[in-house]
N, C-alpha and C positions, 0 to 999 in steps of 0.2 A: 268048552263053555260050562261053567258050573252054575248050578241053581235050577230051579224048576221052571221050564218053559210051559206056558199054558196057551192053548189056542184062544184067540179072541172070541168074544161073545157080544151080542148087541147090548148096548148100555140100556139099563132098565128105563122104559118109557114112563112108567108110573110107579111101579112097586120098588121098594128098597131091598137091597140084599141082606140088610140086617146088621145089627151091632155085633162087634166081635168081643164083647165083654170089656175087660180093662183096656183092650187095644183100640176101642172106639169104633166108629163106623167103618164099613168095608171101603177100601180105596176107590172102588168103582162107584159107590154111592157118593163119595166126596166129589169125584170127577163129574158125575151126572148132575149134581147140584150146581157145580161151577158152570157146566155147559148151559144149563137152563137159565141160571141167574146172571151170567156174564156174557158168554159167547152169543147166545140167542137174543140178546137185548141191545138196544142202542146205548151208547155211552157218551156223556156230554163232552169228553175230551178227545173223542175219536177224530173229529174234524170233518165228518160227513154224516149224512142221515143213514138210518138202517142199523141192523144188528152189527155187532163187532165182527162176527163171521157170517156172511150172508147165506152160506150153504148149510150151516149146522142144524137149524131147526128142522128142515126137511129130512136131513140125514137121521136125526134122532127119532122123529115121528115115523119114518119109514123103516126103522129097524136096521139102518145101514151105517149107523155110527157105532163102531165096535170098540171094545175096551179090553185091555189085558193088564196084568200086574206082574212085575218082576219083583217079588217080595224081599229078596236078599240084597245085601249091600254089594253093589258092583265094585270091583277093585280098581276101576278107572274108566276113562272114556273108551278105551279100546274094547273092554268087555261089553259095555253098553252098545257099542257099534256092532259087535258080533251078534248080540241078542237081536238088534234091530235088523240086521241082514237076514236073519231067519224069518222075522216078520215080513220083510220085503218079499222073500220067496213065497211065503204064504199068501200075501196080499196079491201079488202078481198072478199066482196060479189060480186065483179065484175071480179074476176079471172076466166078465162075460161079454166079450165083444167091445163095444165102445165104452170109453171111460165114463163113469158116472160121477159127476162133480159132487153128488150128494152121498158119497161113500167115503168113509174115513176110518182111521184106526188111531186110537189113543193108547199109548203104552205108558203106564205109570211106574216110576222107580222110587217108591216111598222110602227105601233104605238109603238114599243119597242124602247126607246131612247138609245143613246150611252152608258150612264153609266150602263145600264141594259142588254146589249147584252149578256155578259158572264153569268150573274146570271140567266136571264130568259130563253134564248135560249139554252145555254149549260146545264143549270139545268133541263129544260124540257127533253132534249135529254137523259140525264142520267136516268131520271125517266122512260122514254119510252122504252129504249133499250131492257130490258129483255122481255117485252111482244111482241114487234115487232119481235125480233129474234125468239121467240118461234113460231111465225106465218110464219117463213121463210122469213122475211123482214128485211132490214136494214133501220135505221133511222139516218140521218146525220144532223149535225148542221152547218149552214153557217151564217156569218154576216160580216160586214165591219171591225170588231175589230182589227185584224183577230182572228178567233177562236184559242184556245190553241193547237189543234191537229197539229202535225208535219207531214211533208211528210215522207213516208216510206223509200224512196230512198235518200232523201235529208232532214235531220232534220231541216235545216235552212229555208226550204220552208214551207209556210202555205197555203196548197192547198184549204182550205175551206173558203177562203175570197169571199165575195159577196157584191153587192151594197145595199142589204136589208137583214134584219134578215129573215132567211128561215129555215124551217125543210123539209128535203127531204126523201121520202120513195121510195124504190125499192126492187124487189126480191133479195134475197141473191144469190150470185154466188160463184163458187168454190174458186176464188181468194180472197174472203173476209176473209179468216181465219186470216190474220194478224190484221184485224180490230176488231176482236172479243175479248172480255175479256177471260181470261183463266178459268173463272168459269165453273163448270160442266154443268150448264144449257146452257151456250153459246156453248161449244164444243159439247154437245149432239145435239143441234139444227143443227149445221153444219154437224155432222156425220150422222144424220138421213137423210139429204138431199143428201150428197155426198159420204158417206161410209168411 
């Protein structure tokens, strides 16, 4: 695995990390603004009331929404998957007993260019999903594309749109059943947790 691995840190709850000169705002600032302005708020196309992600505000305010950046351009979905497997190990090692649904990790890959958003980010997510689900975790793909995934209550809405390519990790919750594949390994992981 080439490139700088950085340990995750809580996304800034109020302060900004600062401008990087000609490079613009820090990617974690971009992500934090997106979390506050999009994930933590209702959306008219969502098809239900409440925030786009009902767990995010409490995670952000509690310092349990973590972020990291892989600043170099990955050579493909397998490299992104290797990076995320390292974050999986880090995330699992820091679970303290019962899974906290208000704990999440967002890893940004700003080096992935527009033509490769679907191939690299969505391709990595497909590779990772079985192992993450077996650990009781969900892994989601976000990018400006928008990603192919449709909204559950409104198929015309693409809820996984973000300003940067991101892979997100969080503990599985009972309401994740519609997001799981119908493969036995997927249903077994959900049943093991929720009965």
